N, C-alpha and C positions, 0 to 999 in steps of 0.2 A: 556642535553635533549632538543630536539627541540619542539617548541610550534606551535600548530595549533589552529587558532581562527575560530569559526563557527558563521556566521551572520544569525540572524533569525528575522522575523517580527511578530512571534507569540510566546507565552511562550512555553517552551519546555515541560511543563506538561499539555498543552492543547492536547487532543486526536487528532491524525492526523498522516498520513504516514511519512511526513518529520520529525516531532518531534520524532516519535518512532525510525526511522532509525538513526537519529543523536544521540539519546540517546544510541542506541546499540553500535555505534562506540565509543562514548566518554567513556562509561562504560568499553568497552573492552580495550581501550588504557590506561585508568586510573588504571585498575586492572592488568596491566603488560603484556598484550598480546604481546607487542613488546619491552617495556622497553625503547623506544627511543623517544616517543612523549607525550607531555603534552597537553590535550585538554582544551580549554577555550571557553565557550558558551556566546555569547552576545545576549540577548533576552529581550522582555518586562517582566515586573514584573510577577513572578510566580503566578498561580491562587490558588493552594491549598497546595503547598509545600514551603519549605525554601531552599535556596541554599545549606545549610549545610546538607540537606537530600541526597545529591548526592556525588558520589566519585570523581567528577571533579569540577572545579571552574565554577560558573555562575555569570556573570556580568549583572545586571538588569538595565533597563531604563523604565521610566514611559511613558505611552501612553495616548493619548486623544481620543476624539470622532471624530474629523475631519481628513479626509485623508490627506489633504494638511499639516495640523499641524503635523500629525504623521510623514510625510516625513521629515519635518524640525527637529523633535525630533530625528529621526533615524540618520539623517546626523550628528548631533552634537554628539550623543552617539557613533556611529561607529567610527567617527574621534578621539574622546577623548580616547576611549578604545584601538583602534589600536595603537595609539601613546604610550599609557601606556604599552601595552603588548609586542610590538615589535615582532610580530609572524614571524615564518619562512615560514608559508603558511596560506592562508585564504581559507576556504571552505564555499561556499554559497549554500543553498539548497531550497531557496524560491525566487520567481521571483521579488517581490517588494524589497527584500534585495539586489538582483543583480542590479536592476535599481538604488537603493539608492547608492550602492557602486560605480556605474558608475560615479557619480558626483564627486567622490573624488579619483578615482583610480590613477590619474596622480600624486597625492601627495604621493603615496606609490608605485612608479614604481619598487622599489627593492624587493617588496614582491609578489611572484607569487600567483595567485588565481585560484580556481577550482569552476565550477558551476555544480550541479547535477539537471538535468531536470527530474522531477517525473511525468510529464504529457506526452503529445504527441505534436509534432510540430504543427499539424493543430489545436490544441486546443487554440493557442494563437491568440488574435486579432491583426490586422495589427498595431494598435497604440502601443501595447505592444512590437511588434517586432522592431518598430522604435527605441525604447529606449534600448531594450535588445541586439540587434545584434552588435552595436558598442562595447559594453562592453564584449560580448562573443569573439569578434575578438582579444581582448587583453588578454583573459584568457589563462592560461597554458593548460587547458583541459576542454572540455565539457563532462560530464558523463551522460549517459542515463541508465534507469533501464531495458531496453530490447534492443535486437539487432534490433527489428522492428523500434523503435524510433531512434536508431542510423542511420539506413538506411534512415529514413525520413529526418533527419538533413543533412546527407551526400548528398542526392539528391536534397534537397530543400533549401540549403544554402551553403555559402562558409566558414562556421565556421569549423576550424580545430585546433588541433586534436580532435577526438571524441572516447570515449571508453564506453563500456557497462559493468555495474556492476549490476547483478540482485539484486532485492530488497530482504528483509528478513522479518521475523516476530519475535515477542518477544520470546527470549529463556527463559525468566522468566516464561512465561505461557505455551509456546508450545515446549520448548526444550526437555522435557522428555516425552516419550510415555509410558503410563501405560496400559498394556493389560487387567488388571483386570477391567478397566473402560469401555472397549469396549463391548457394549451390542449387542446381536443377537436377531433377530425377525423373526417370521413366515411371517408376512407381511413386504414387503420392506418399508423402511422409506426414503422419499425424503426430503432433507433439503434445505432451502433457507435462506439467511441472507443478511442484508444490511440496509442502511439508506433510509428513504423516500426521494427520489429525482428522477428527470427525467431520469438520467443515468441508474438507476437500472430497469426502465420500469416495474413497478409492475402490470399495467394492462395486459401487455403481459405475465408476469409470471402466472397470473390467467388464461389467454387463454391457456397456455401450460398445466397447471394442468387440465383444462377442457378437452383438447384433450387427455391427458393421461388417465383420468377417462373414457372418451367415448370409448377408445380402449379396454376396458374390464379388464384392470389391476387393481387388488386390492392392495392398498397401503395406507400408512399413510403420512401425511405432518407435518413436524416440522419446523416452520419458526420463525426467529428472526428479528424484525424490530426495527430500531433506529429512534427516533423522535427528531427534533431539532427546527422546525419552527412552527409558528401558522398555524393551519389547518392540521397538520400532524396527529393528533388524529382522525380526520374525515376520512382521507385516510386509516388509519389502520383499522378502522371499515368497510370500503368498501372492503378492502382486506379480512378481516375476513369473511364477509358475502359471498363473492364469493367462497372462498375456502371451507367454510362450506357446501355450496350448492353442490360443486363438489364432496367432499369425505365424507361428513357427519360429524357432530359435534364430534362424538366419535373418529374420525380418524384424527382430527386436533389439533395440539398443537401450539399456537401462544404466543411467548414471546416478551417482549419489553425491550429495553435499558439494555442489559446485560453487565456486566463488562468483561474485558479481561479474567480474571480467569474463569468466568462463560461460556464465549464463548469456552474456551479451553476444558471444560468438555462437552459442548453442542455437539460438533462434534463427540464425541464418540458414540452418539446414532443415528447417521446418516449413512445410507448405501450409498446413492447416493446424492451428493451435486449438485444441479441444479443452473446454472447461466444463467440469461436471460437479461443481461445488453446490452444496445445499445452503451455504451462507457465505456471502461476500459483501462487505460494507462498501468496497470500491472496486477492486479487481486489478491490482497492480500488475499481476502477471499478464493480463490481457493487454495492458498498455505497453509493457516490455515487448511482447510479441508484435504489436502494431508498429513499434519503432523499427522493427526489422523486416517490415513488409510481409508479415504473416497474415493470413486470413484467420479470423477468430470465429469459432462456433461455440456457443455457450448456453448454459442454463440461464433462464430468465429469473435470477434471484438477486435480492438486495439492489446494489447500485450498478450491477452489470448491464442491464438493459440501457441505462443512460450512457455508459462507457462504450458499448458496442454500437448503439445508435441506429441499427437496422434490424427490423423485426424478423426478416427472413433468416437471419443467422442466430436466432434465439429459439430455444426449445425448452420443454419442461419434462420432468421424469415420468409424468403420466403419458406424454406423447413423445416417447423416444424416437419413434419413426420419423418425426419431422426433422430431428437432428441428423439421423442416418441418411435420409433422402437428400438433405442439403449437402452433405459431404459427398455423396455419390454424384450429385449434379455438378458440383464444382470440379470433381476429379475427371468427369467426362467432358467438361467444357473448359479447356485451358484459357480461352479468351476471357470468359467470365471470371475465372480464377485470377487472372492478371488484373482485370478491372477492379476486383475486390481487394487485391493487394494494394493498389493505389488509393482506393477509398480509405482503407484502414491507416495507411501511412499518412495520408493527408489529414485524417482525423487526429492522429497523434500530434502532428505539427501545429494544427489549429488550436488544440485544447490542452495538451498535456506536457509540453516541453518545460524544462526547468526555468528557462527565461520567462515564459509566460507565468509560471507559478510565482516567481520572484516579483514580477511586475504587479501582480494582483495583491501581493502582500505589501508592497510599497504603497499602493493606493490605500490599503486598509490603514497602514501606519500613519500616512499623511492625514487621515481623517481623525485618528484617535490619539496620536502622540503630540498633536499640536497644542 
């Protein structure tokens, strides 16, 4: 059995896209999806789990408070564990881990390595590119999560080869669809969800809801917000106040910091999931909503047009009326709304399931771990 080592600068049990995606692949491989690969994760000490909680091996290393010190710790840990494990392939899914491995890659010339970019090319600072590009030129493959970002790399760099593997969501929570949980409503329910951050543009989300309410449509809002930093609670209250003013307190449900299991159930109560982001590399929340037969209406930014797949459900902030009119049209025509539900659910099944994600990685590993 061939061995694949995954290098990470965050604990695999810390919530995050790279961690969740790595977990999906490692669990799939360790539970016999291919029978050919043994996954081994090298990451900082777990936060709330033990390595024995997982079906694959995890090798931990301690981290400090200082970034420079952490770089030295990673260098020693990566070098020690790679020598110990002697992998057939190294897979890196975080930028600082890529830069760290770059300092030692010449010591492991015989081991091919792959890097998955989960952002967008233009999201990297010039200083980061100075360190990343030389390492990527020696990589066996650069993987992106959208064809859009693949095109950005193809046109904006001389890194080759490049392949796109669409991201996924957790099969543990979103894998099975339960029709009994899908609730129907007389008033249309607009859902929004995300963390408090600039990229999600919550002031604009409130502007959109204001415009939708001003159009005469009667609807409920069900919103989930995740808080991480000091000052986030105040921003939540600002959002609550604006939405309450737009639709009325009785038509607003605001939830905070839901677990993945709770989020999986949340989407069942949403008819139309609205995205107002100004930056999205992929759009994981859109895929989560699709897995629960929600219709998604979204800003046309980053990788979202590729995930949504239909231009009529995309709008931009210059033309907010297009998004408002689309929601009004869907609310007035329940037959079209139901057809769009099936379209989005089918799109999820065809492109974004965890099984499909694992299959694509096995194909990649078959090519480079051999």
